[in-house]
Biopython code that builds the backbone (N, CA, C, O; Angstrom):
import numpy as np
from Bio.PDB.StructureBuilder import StructureBuilder

atoms = [
    (1, "MET", "N", (-10.507, -16.223, 17.918)),
    (1, "MET", "CA", (-9.912, -16.437, 16.628)),
    (1, "MET", "C", (-9.548, -15.086, 16.020)),
    (1, "MET", "O", (-10.352, -14.155, 16.062)),
    (2, "SER", "N", (-8.362, -14.970, 15.462)),
    (2, "SER", "CA", (-7.909, -13.696, 14.931)),
    (2, "SER", "C", (-8.478, -13.451, 13.534)),
    (2, "SER", "O", (-8.880, -14.380, 12.833)),
    (3, "ALA", "N", (-8.499, -12.196, 13.159)),
    (3, "ALA", "CA", (-9.025, -11.813, 11.847)),
    (3, "ALA", "C", (-8.031, -12.179, 10.754)),
    (3, "ALA", "O", (-6.824, -12.227, 10.993)),
    (4, "LYS", "N", (-8.540, -12.437, 9.560)),
    (4, "LYS", "CA", (-7.683, -12.770, 8.432)),
    (4, "LYS", "C", (-6.961, -11.516, 7.951)),
    (4, "LYS", "O", (-7.557, -10.442, 7.864)),
    (5, "ARG", "N", (-5.703, -11.657, 7.645)),
    (5, "ARG", "CA", (-4.898, -10.540, 7.190)),
    (5, "ARG", "C", (-5.303, -10.147, 5.773)),
    (5, "ARG", "O", (-5.410, -11.002, 4.894)),
    (6, "ALA", "N", (-5.523, -8.869, 5.556)),
    (6, "ALA", "CA", (-5.938, -8.376, 4.241)),
    (6, "ALA", "C", (-4.734, -8.238, 3.324)),
    (6, "ALA", "O", (-3.620, -7.970, 3.776)),
    (7, "SER", "N", (-4.968, -8.422, 2.037)),
    (7, "SER", "CA", (-3.921, -8.181, 1.046)),
    (7, "SER", "C", (-4.498, -7.279, -0.032)),
    (7, "SER", "O", (-5.683, -7.365, -0.357)),
    (8, "TYR", "N", (-3.668, -6.427, -0.577)),
    (8, "TYR", "CA", (-4.103, -5.450, -1.564)),
    (8, "TYR", "C", (-3.232, -5.583, -2.806)),
    (8, "TYR", "O", (-2.033, -5.840, -2.703)),
    (9, "ASN", "N", (-3.832, -5.409, -3.972)),
    (9, "ASN", "CA", (-3.048, -5.516, -5.201)),
    (9, "ASN", "C", (-2.327, -4.198, -5.489)),
    (9, "ASN", "O", (-2.606, -3.176, -4.863)),
    (10, "LEU", "N", (-1.407, -4.236, -6.437)),
    (10, "LEU", "CA", (-0.587, -3.065, -6.740)),
    (10, "LEU", "C", (-1.419, -1.886, -7.222)),
    (10, "LEU", "O", (-1.118, -0.740, -6.888)),
    (11, "LYS", "N", (-2.447, -2.151, -7.991)),
    (11, "LYS", "CA", (-3.295, -1.067, -8.499)),
    (11, "LYS", "C", (-3.926, -0.292, -7.340)),
    (11, "LYS", "O", (-3.973, 0.937, -7.366)),
    (12, "PHE", "N", (-4.405, -1.003, -6.338)),
    (12, "PHE", "CA", (-5.012, -0.383, -5.163)),
    (12, "PHE", "C", (-3.965, 0.418, -4.388)),
    (12, "PHE", "O", (-4.223, 1.552, -3.985)),
    (13, "GLU", "N", (-2.788, -0.170, -4.181)),
    (13, "GLU", "CA", (-1.728, 0.502, -3.431)),
    (13, "GLU", "C", (-1.263, 1.760, -4.149)),
    (13, "GLU", "O", (-1.032, 2.788, -3.513)),
    (14, "ARG", "N", (-1.122, 1.688, -5.472)),
    (14, "ARG", "CA", (-0.705, 2.857, -6.250)),
    (14, "ARG", "C", (-1.723, 3.978, -6.151)),
    (14, "ARG", "O", (-1.351, 5.143, -6.017)),
    (15, "ALA", "N", (-2.996, 3.639, -6.216)),
    (15, "ALA", "CA", (-4.047, 4.651, -6.098)),
    (15, "ALA", "C", (-4.022, 5.293, -4.713)),
    (15, "ALA", "O", (-4.184, 6.507, -4.587)),
    (16, "ALA", "N", (-3.822, 4.491, -3.685)),
    (16, "ALA", "CA", (-3.778, 5.010, -2.320)),
    (16, "ALA", "C", (-2.573, 5.926, -2.122)),
    (16, "ALA", "O", (-2.684, 6.960, -1.463)),
    (17, "ILE", "N", (-1.430, 5.558, -2.681)),
    (17, "ILE", "CA", (-0.226, 6.387, -2.563)),
    (17, "ILE", "C", (-0.426, 7.715, -3.278)),
    (17, "ILE", "O", (-0.089, 8.769, -2.739)),
    (18, "ALA", "N", (-0.971, 7.670, -4.482)),
    (18, "ALA", "CA", (-1.204, 8.898, -5.241)),
    (18, "ALA", "C", (-2.154, 9.829, -4.481)),
    (18, "ALA", "O", (-1.935, 11.039, -4.435)),
    (19, "PHE", "N", (-3.192, 9.273, -3.895)),
    (19, "PHE", "CA", (-4.137, 10.067, -3.111)),
    (19, "PHE", "C", (-3.444, 10.649, -1.881)),
    (19, "PHE", "O", (-3.666, 11.808, -1.530)),
    (20, "ALA", "N", (-2.610, 9.847, -1.231)),
    (20, "ALA", "CA", (-1.918, 10.293, -0.017)),
    (20, "ALA", "C", (-0.932, 11.417, -0.305)),
    (20, "ALA", "O", (-0.752, 12.309, 0.524)),
    (21, "GLU", "N", (-0.298, 11.384, -1.462)),
    (21, "GLU", "CA", (0.658, 12.439, -1.799)),
    (21, "GLU", "C", (-0.031, 13.792, -1.938)),
    (21, "GLU", "O", (0.564, 14.828, -1.644)),
    (22, "ASP", "N", (-1.280, 13.784, -2.385)),
    (22, "ASP", "CA", (-2.023, 15.036, -2.542)),
    (22, "ASP", "C", (-2.771, 15.448, -1.279)),
    (22, "ASP", "O", (-2.893, 16.640, -0.994)),
    (23, "ASN", "N", (-3.271, 14.478, -0.522)),
    (23, "ASN", "CA", (-4.186, 14.778, 0.575)),
    (23, "ASN", "C", (-3.694, 14.376, 1.960)),
    (23, "ASN", "O", (-4.328, 14.725, 2.956)),
    (24, "GLY", "N", (-2.585, 13.656, 2.049)),
    (24, "GLY", "CA", (-2.052, 13.240, 3.344)),
    (24, "GLY", "C", (-2.404, 11.800, 3.685)),
    (24, "GLY", "O", (-3.356, 11.230, 3.153)),
    (25, "ASN", "N", (-1.613, 11.229, 4.582)),
    (25, "ASN", "CA", (-1.770, 9.825, 4.962)),
    (25, "ASN", "C", (-3.103, 9.550, 5.657)),
    (25, "ASN", "O", (-3.759, 8.550, 5.369)),
    (26, "HIS", "N", (-3.495, 10.420, 6.553)),
    (26, "HIS", "CA", (-4.731, 10.206, 7.311)),
    (26, "HIS", "C", (-5.949, 10.202, 6.383)),
    (26, "HIS", "O", (-6.822, 9.342, 6.499)),
    (27, "SER", "N", (-5.999, 11.158, 5.472)),
    (27, "SER", "CA", (-7.122, 11.231, 4.531)),
    (27, "SER", "C", (-7.155, 10.027, 3.605)),
    (27, "SER", "O", (-8.226, 9.501, 3.302)),
    (28, "ALA", "N", (-5.987, 9.590, 3.156)),
    (28, "ALA", "CA", (-5.921, 8.428, 2.268)),
    (28, "ALA", "C", (-6.376, 7.168, 2.990)),
    (28, "ALA", "O", (-7.077, 6.337, 2.412)),
    (29, "ALA", "N", (-5.985, 7.026, 4.235)),
    (29, "ALA", "CA", (-6.400, 5.854, 5.007)),
    (29, "ALA", "C", (-7.915, 5.819, 5.160)),
    (29, "ALA", "O", (-8.530, 4.760, 5.035)),
    (30, "ALA", "N", (-8.512, 6.961, 5.428)),
    (30, "ALA", "CA", (-9.967, 7.024, 5.571)),
    (30, "ALA", "C", (-10.662, 6.769, 4.238)),
    (30, "ALA", "O", (-11.669, 6.064, 4.190)),
    (31, "GLU", "N", (-10.139, 7.329, 3.171)),
    (31, "GLU", "CA", (-10.747, 7.182, 1.843)),
    (31, "GLU", "C", (-10.718, 5.739, 1.349)),
    (31, "GLU", "O", (-11.692, 5.261, 0.768)),
    (32, "PHE", "N", (-9.601, 5.043, 1.579)),
    (32, "PHE", "CA", (-9.435, 3.693, 1.052)),
    (32, "PHE", "C", (-9.766, 2.602, 2.069)),
    (32, "PHE", "O", (-9.739, 1.417, 1.737)),
    (33, "GLY", "N", (-10.074, 2.993, 3.294)),
    (33, "GLY", "CA", (-10.482, 2.020, 4.300)),
    (33, "GLY", "C", (-9.370, 1.115, 4.789)),
    (33, "GLY", "O", (-9.604, -0.052, 5.102)),
    (34, "VAL", "N", (-8.153, 1.652, 4.854)),
    (34, "VAL", "CA", (-7.015, 0.887, 5.362)),
    (34, "VAL", "C", (-6.417, 1.635, 6.545)),
    (34, "VAL", "O", (-6.730, 2.803, 6.774)),
    (35, "ASP", "N", (-5.564, 0.963, 7.284)),
    (35, "ASP", "CA", (-4.896, 1.583, 8.412)),
    (35, "ASP", "C", (-3.869, 2.600, 7.913)),
    (35, "ASP", "O", (-3.260, 2.415, 6.860)),
    (36, "ARG", "N", (-3.687, 3.668, 8.675)),
    (36, "ARG", "CA", (-2.731, 4.706, 8.289)),
    (36, "ARG", "C", (-1.315, 4.144, 8.172)),
    (36, "ARG", "O", (-0.526, 4.614, 7.353)),
    (37, "ALA", "N", (-0.996, 3.146, 8.986)),
    (37, "ALA", "CA", (0.333, 2.527, 8.934)),
    (37, "ALA", "C", (0.585, 1.873, 7.576)),
    (37, "ALA", "O", (1.718, 1.866, 7.095)),
    (38, "CYS", "N", (-0.455, 1.328, 6.960)),
    (38, "CYS", "CA", (-0.307, 0.737, 5.618)),
    (38, "CYS", "C", (0.088, 1.807, 4.613)),
    (38, "CYS", "O", (0.985, 1.597, 3.796)),
    (39, "ILE", "N", (-0.574, 2.946, 4.670)),
    (39, "ILE", "CA", (-0.268, 4.041, 3.746)),
    (39, "ILE", "C", (1.179, 4.492, 3.940)),
    (39, "ILE", "O", (1.906, 4.694, 2.967)),
    (40, "ILE", "N", (1.588, 4.648, 5.182)),
    (40, "ILE", "CA", (2.961, 5.076, 5.473)),
    (40, "ILE", "C", (3.955, 4.056, 4.945)),
    (40, "ILE", "O", (4.956, 4.430, 4.333)),
    (41, "ARG", "N", (3.696, 2.773, 5.170)),
    (41, "ARG", "CA", (4.596, 1.715, 4.700)),
    (41, "ARG", "C", (4.654, 1.689, 3.176)),
    (41, "ARG", "O", (5.733, 1.554, 2.598)),
    (42, "TRP", "N", (3.503, 1.817, 2.524)),
    (42, "TRP", "CA", (3.484, 1.808, 1.059)),
    (42, "TRP", "C", (4.242, 3.002, 0.497)),
    (42, "TRP", "O", (4.906, 2.878, -0.532)),
    (43, "ARG", "N", (4.158, 4.145, 1.146)),
    (43, "ARG", "CA", (4.890, 5.317, 0.651)),
    (43, "ARG", "C", (6.396, 5.131, 0.814)),
    (43, "ARG", "O", (7.173, 5.620, -0.007)),
    (44, "LYS", "N", (6.810, 4.432, 1.862)),
    (44, "LYS", "CA", (8.233, 4.131, 2.034)),
    (44, "LYS", "C", (8.710, 3.140, 0.980)),
    (44, "LYS", "O", (9.877, 3.158, 0.589)),
    (45, "GLN", "N", (7.809, 2.278, 0.522)),
    (45, "GLN", "CA", (8.143, 1.263, -0.482)),
    (45, "GLN", "C", (7.812, 1.744, -1.895)),
    (45, "GLN", "O", (7.607, 0.926, -2.791)),
    (46, "TRP", "N", (7.760, 3.046, -2.102)),
    (46, "TRP", "CA", (7.343, 3.644, -3.367)),
    (46, "TRP", "C", (8.086, 3.055, -4.559)),
    (46, "TRP", "O", (7.461, 2.701, -5.558)),
    (47, "ASP", "N", (9.402, 2.945, -4.472)),
    (47, "ASP", "CA", (10.198, 2.431, -5.597)),
    (47, "ASP", "C", (9.778, 1.027, -6.003)),
    (47, "ASP", "O", (9.619, 0.747, -7.191)),
    (48, "GLN", "N", (9.598, 0.155, -5.042)),
    (48, "GLN", "CA", (9.224, -1.220, -5.368)),
    (48, "GLN", "C", (7.808, -1.291, -5.932)),
    (48, "GLN", "O", (7.539, -2.100, -6.821)),
    (49, "ILE", "N", (6.917, -0.473, -5.439)),
    (49, "ILE", "CA", (5.517, -0.533, -5.869)),
    (49, "ILE", "C", (5.342, 0.069, -7.259)),
    (49, "ILE", "O", (4.629, -0.497, -8.088)),
    (50, "PHE", "N", (5.985, 1.214, -7.530)),
    (50, "PHE", "CA", (5.785, 1.880, -8.812)),
    (50, "PHE", "C", (6.737, 1.412, -9.900)),
    (50, "PHE", "O", (6.379, 1.433, -11.078)),
    (51, "LYS", "N", (7.935, 0.993, -9.537)),
    (51, "LYS", "CA", (8.915, 0.606, -10.547)),
    (51, "LYS", "C", (9.132, -0.895, -10.606)),
    (51, "LYS", "O", (9.945, -1.380, -11.393)),
    (52, "GLY", "N", (8.416, -1.621, -9.789)),
    (52, "GLY", "CA", (8.551, -3.074, -9.738)),
    (52, "GLY", "C", (7.732, -3.749, -10.807)),
    (52, "GLY", "O", (7.614, -3.253, -11.928)),
    (53, "ALA", "N", (7.175, -4.869, -10.459)),
    (53, "ALA", "CA", (6.390, -5.669, -11.396)),
    (53, "ALA", "C", (5.194, -4.869, -11.905)),
    (53, "ALA", "O", (4.637, -4.033, -11.193)),
    (54, "THR", "N", (4.815, -5.140, -13.137)),
    (54, "THR", "CA", (3.684, -4.438, -13.730)),
    (54, "THR", "C", (2.387, -5.216, -13.578)),
    (54, "THR", "O", (1.328, -4.745, -13.992)),
    (55, "THR", "N", (2.460, -6.391, -12.993)),
    (55, "THR", "CA", (1.245, -7.164, -12.769)),
    (55, "THR", "C", (0.510, -6.609, -11.565)),
    (55, "THR", "O", (1.037, -5.747, -10.862)),
    (56, "CYS", "N", (-0.667, -7.079, -11.325)),
    (56, "CYS", "CA", (-1.468, -6.596, -10.205)),
    (56, "CYS", "C", (-1.321, -7.478, -8.975)),
    (56, "CYS", "O", (-2.210, -7.505, -8.124)),
    (57, "LYS", "N", (-0.221, -8.190, -8.872)),
    (57, "LYS", "CA", (0.025, -8.970, -7.665)),
    (57, "LYS", "C", (0.494, -8.032, -6.569)),
    (57, "LYS", "O", (1.094, -6.992, -6.843)),
    (58, "LYS", "N", (0.220, -8.400, -5.339)),
    (58, "LYS", "CA", (0.615, -7.539, -4.238)),
    (58, "LYS", "C", (2.125, -7.597, -4.021)),
    (58, "LYS", "O", (2.769, -8.593, -4.350)),
    (59, "PHE", "N", (2.675, -6.541, -3.475)),
    (59, "PHE", "CA", (4.088, -6.471, -3.155)),
    (59, "PHE", "C", (4.320, -7.163, -1.824)),
    (59, "PHE", "O", (3.706, -6.803, -0.820)),
    (60, "MET", "N", (5.201, -8.154, -1.809)),
    (60, "MET", "CA", (5.433, -8.947, -0.603)),
    (60, "MET", "C", (6.579, -8.410, 0.254)),
    (60, "MET", "O", (6.711, -8.811, 1.410)),
    (61, "GLY", "N", (7.395, -7.527, -0.274)),
    (61, "GLY", "CA", (8.518, -7.012, 0.486)),
    (61, "GLY", "C", (9.728, -7.916, 0.378)),
    (61, "GLY", "O", (9.647, -9.007, -0.186)),
    (62, "PRO", "N", (10.851, -7.466, 0.915)),
    (62, "PRO", "CA", (12.062, -8.282, 0.831)),
    (62, "PRO", "C", (11.955, -9.542, 1.684)),
    (62, "PRO", "O", (11.304, -9.548, 2.729)),
    (63, "ARG", "N", (12.592, -10.588, 1.230)),
    (63, "ARG", "CA", (12.596, -11.836, 1.998)),
    (63, "ARG", "C", (13.592, -11.726, 3.138)),
    (63, "ARG", "O", (14.663, -11.138, 2.984)),
    (64, "LYS", "N", (13.244, -12.281, 4.259)),
    (64, "LYS", "CA", (14.136, -12.271, 5.415)),
    (64, "LYS", "C", (14.933, -13.559, 5.428)),
    (64, "LYS", "O", (14.424, -14.625, 5.083)),
    (65, "GLY", "N", (16.188, -13.449, 5.831)),
    (65, "GLY", "CA", (16.977, -14.657, 5.996)),
    (65, "GLY", "C", (18.060, -14.863, 5.072)),
    (65, "GLY", "O", (18.765, -15.869, 5.161)),
]
sb = StructureBuilder()
sb.init_structure("model")
sb.init_model(0)
sb.init_chain("A")
sb.init_seg("    ")
for serial, (resi, resn, name, xyz) in enumerate(atoms, 1):
    if name == "N":
        sb.init_residue(resn, " ", resi, " ")
    sb.init_atom(name, np.array(xyz, "f"), 0.0, 1.0, " ", f" {name:<3s}", serial, name[0])
structure = sb.get_structure()
């Protein structure tokens, strides 16, 4: 049985991005306990995460189709 996919709220993602900008992706991943790929993806989605919705719902990304 596969593991359940984790979801993170915007507040958590913003904190991780801010930490990564000062200390690097690898350090941020270790500090926040997430995969380095998540940090890289969140930094690429900076505009949507920081300038998007102000609620603490997670960012789902663009819809396909």
